[in-house]
Steps between C-alpha positions, in 0.01 A plus 500: 500500500238627244565322158379604163362173354253602233727590213461338156728725279775499773690200646812479718645177356802445719748667726864416588842647565390865501278467189140454403348389183160655430234472225351829389230399249700286268837666571744343741738722691779403735581776754709528817342516842714521810270314731529186302803349684385140485640260231261332267743445210610720222198663344655575171618137466157371604293738285739637246286432191196680663676811607442805275707759688751513797579799710857523609598713801815699479759518770495865465141534557207456262519256228368414147255266322614233263223413266545141366175506299324786328277690758273789429576827678167469668245217539174458696411265785172506700402425851122438503348812356822713533744548201865581526769595256821323576848626389869423588627777709861599561506378861365145457142608538200450267260770630290267708532319848264204470511428862292805541195328354401395846471878605319584173237240588460643849460859353242400251293318738526764770396774248208304348362390845512865622204579252603862486726728299851452603781743437855335506842662526777272356852624600821384350250350269759355239322350191165498673420140599303618807361795293328276239377257770328780688367659186357167382305488824341840417731721705636838394884497529758766531828338381826670623863404391806721454577329166324610190588177326326298781200715481492459110523133553198510738301670233574216258380247762189697563427520135580133438258399788221710328442709810324842534775748460273762660550311826879548523717808569863469404756698695889521443623640814695434835244326722577687821459833321185378331340385839594842661323685230192274520485585869496874420221425247296323732483192283389165662545136396316195624791251435873556479760262350872555489804300393797707611845413378794461731658799350397738213480840351198708438417684167719784601784309667325467852678217685278214650640276772241254625657492865491878538186589299237218511358579839472872417329421169244282665431763764434748210266250325296468821400880435353427159290199602122542477281475805405139395827343364501154359857388521869603509745268348889518516718274285872461527784321339767657721744229612500419867181685584251303692137505451458583864657845424239591266240381747663719773496807267119449429427448875690828593332718231173421345378260768544789756240704314281229366477159658496220262650155429871483434685192330828439349692222328684389200399438140637216298470290194470119468775313318347257235490132576624552850405593854759787499392861520709802396462787748477826297418796732308617803193710591320683779136564465238708701142438430178631631303307756215326317 
């Protein structure tokens, strides 16, 4: 498992009974996580005075935040030179997945070491963690998401990180339709990143189903890779999906056209003052032979 250990502004304090306590800057949030089925005591009883907000899941779906202390609508945390605006979202999220720091470091190093101008396509790009990581390394990034709110949030993160806004293109669109248009336009990218949801809807109501659509999308993306591609990274949080599935997709698509190195695995976060790790997601990665 690949673990993000270099955070200062974020900590996973403790996990138990389906919940996790995290520090985001100086704000402590208690949120549910279905993978935490072990028992390390009642977190609210253990840390009650430190908890600033709790997310309660509803039996009918969704849930709500209960703010115990005053919390700003948005606050900033940093990862190395990257700056993120954190907010309490309706479905327990904060706009950032800190376990992805491992992948951000990989992208930054890969782009810097290439010593050439790199064009990156970030699909299902959310609030732009990977976008600002690649931009910080000097890449030009096309950021695509079907939600205008997420794209606007990425703009906030880019501005807060003091990055060159001429090196990013923001697109609100269905990712499949966008890639199809890029094929027709003859556009090419040196690196492609995608973080597809299990299910979703595009900007005009297009339905996305990862089991039915992921392989097709990756195949399409192979047609917009440059002649000298750097890497192709797929992240997933789909329950029950093995990293090997992502590896197999890459082997049967891009690696049939351009031989490279394929790896896959899990990303996770260390739990403070313990030897426990919280598994958080999976990835499959193709990279050019060096």
